[in-house]
C-alpha positions as CSV (number, residue, x, y, z in Angstrom):
1,M,52.9,117.9,-7.8
2,G,53.6,119.2,-4.2
3,E,50.8,119.7,-1.9
4,L,47.7,118.0,-2.7
5,R,44.1,118.0,-0.5
6,I,40.8,116.3,-1.3
7,A,37.9,118.4,-0.6
8,R,34.4,117.2,-0.2
9,L,31.8,119.5,-1.2
10,G,28.5,119.9,-0.3
11,P,25.2,122.2,-0.2
12,R,26.3,125.8,-0.4
13,D,29.4,125.1,-2.3
14,E,27.7,125.9,-5.7
15,E,30.0,128.7,-6.6
16,T,33.0,126.6,-6.1
17,V,31.7,124.2,-8.6
18,I,30.9,126.7,-11.1
19,A,34.1,128.8,-10.8
20,A,35.9,125.4,-12.0
21,A,33.9,125.1,-15.0
22,E,37.1,124.1,-17.2
23,L,37.1,120.9,-14.9
24,F,33.8,119.5,-16.6
25,D,32.6,118.5,-20.0
26,A,30.3,121.5,-20.1
27,S,29.6,124.4,-18.0
28,P,27.6,123.3,-14.5
29,T,24.6,125.4,-14.2
30,D,23.4,126.5,-10.8
31,A,20.2,124.6,-10.8
32,W,21.9,121.3,-11.6
33,T,24.5,122.0,-9.1
34,E,22.4,122.9,-6.3
35,R,20.4,119.7,-7.1
36,F,23.4,117.5,-7.3
37,L,24.8,119.2,-3.8
38,A,21.6,118.9,-1.8
39,S,21.5,115.0,-1.9
40,E,23.2,113.2,0.7
41,R,23.7,110.0,-1.6
42,H,25.8,112.2,-4.0
43,H,29.7,113.0,-3.8
44,L,31.6,115.5,-5.4
45,L,35.1,115.6,-4.1
46,F,37.8,118.2,-5.6
47,A,41.4,117.5,-5.7
48,V,42.9,121.0,-4.7
49,G,46.8,121.9,-5.3
50,G,49.0,123.9,-3.4
51,D,47.9,127.0,-4.9
52,D,44.2,126.3,-3.8
53,E,42.8,126.0,-7.3
54,P,41.1,122.8,-7.9
55,V,42.8,120.4,-10.5
56,G,40.8,117.9,-10.8
57,F,37.1,116.3,-9.3
58,V,35.5,113.0,-8.9
59,T,31.6,112.5,-8.6
60,G,30.0,109.4,-7.1
61,V,26.3,108.4,-6.7
62,E,24.9,105.9,-4.5
63,L,22.4,103.3,-5.8
64,T,20.3,100.8,-3.7
65,H,18.3,97.8,-4.9
66,P,16.0,95.8,-2.7
67,D,17.8,92.5,-3.3
68,K,21.6,94.1,-3.5
69,G,21.9,96.8,-1.0
70,T,23.7,100.0,-1.8
71,E,26.9,100.4,-4.3
72,M,28.5,103.5,-5.4
73,F,28.8,104.3,-8.8
74,L,31.7,106.6,-9.7
75,Y,29.9,109.0,-12.2
76,E,32.9,110.8,-13.4
77,L,36.5,111.5,-12.9
78,A,38.4,114.3,-14.4
79,V,42.0,115.5,-13.9
80,H,43.3,118.8,-15.6
81,E,45.5,118.0,-18.3
82,E,48.5,119.5,-16.7
83,H,48.0,117.6,-13.6
84,R,47.8,113.9,-15.0
85,N,50.0,111.4,-14.3
86,R,50.9,112.7,-10.9
87,G,48.5,110.7,-8.8
88,V,45.5,113.1,-8.6
89,G,43.1,110.5,-10.1
90,R,44.0,107.8,-8.0
91,A,43.7,109.8,-4.7
92,L,40.4,111.2,-5.7
93,V,39.1,107.6,-6.8
94,R,40.4,106.5,-3.2
95,A,38.9,109.1,-1.2
96,L,35.5,108.3,-3.3
97,A,36.1,104.6,-2.2
98,D,36.6,105.4,1.4
99,I,33.4,107.5,1.4
100,A,31.6,104.6,-0.1
101,R,33.0,102.2,2.6
102,D,32.2,104.6,5.5
103,R,28.3,104.9,4.2
104,G,28.3,101.0,4.0
105,C,28.2,100.4,0.4
106,Y,28.9,96.9,-0.6
107,G,31.4,98.1,-3.6
108,M,32.0,100.5,-6.2
109,W,31.9,100.5,-10.2
110,V,32.5,102.8,-13.0
111,L,32.0,102.5,-16.6
112,T,34.7,104.0,-19.1
113,D,35.8,103.1,-22.6
114,D,38.3,100.5,-23.2
115,E,40.4,102.8,-25.1
116,N,40.6,105.5,-22.3
117,A,44.0,104.6,-21.0
118,A,44.4,107.3,-18.3
119,A,41.1,106.5,-16.8
120,L,41.8,102.6,-16.6
121,A,45.3,103.3,-15.5
122,A,43.8,105.6,-12.3
123,Y,41.2,103.1,-11.5
124,R,43.8,100.4,-11.5
125,A,46.0,102.2,-9.3
126,A,43.2,103.1,-7.1
127,G,42.7,99.2,-6.6
128,A,40.0,98.5,-9.1
129,G,39.9,94.8,-10.5
130,E,40.3,93.8,-14.2
131,P,37.5,94.8,-16.5
132,E,34.4,93.0,-17.4
133,P,32.9,92.7,-20.7
134,S,29.7,94.7,-21.0
135,V,27.5,96.3,-23.2
136,M,25.9,99.8,-22.4
137,L,22.6,100.9,-23.9
138,T,21.2,104.5,-23.7
139,W,18.3,106.5,-24.0
140,T,17.9,110.2,-24.8
141,F,15.1,112.1,-23.6
142,R,15.8,115.8,-24.8
143,E,17.9,117.1,-27.4
């Protein structure tokens, strides 16, 4: 893969996110990107290749509960198809885990499909424990 650096984005980096739209499931909007980056409890890290182009990202959100404290929810991990299986996902997840530790989180968690072999491999390589059985229920408030 060559040189890889992890860049932590923040307020005023909206254009960088918008320019990397191909990494996301759908094109990020200006308003949602600005809102995400404005919160100190939201984290967006880009993996940047030797050509200064983003090749992947991870997002995390700190969640605090009165009887549990604060934990990091790994919201999404994406690596450009041409850069998979080269340690990019592992590096992003480890960098987010480092932020979680630095910010006093007691742990970090993620949900993924049990058939998503690439995600499971990246999470395990970054130090995640074995999956636990779970059920996810969702509500949809807009179409």
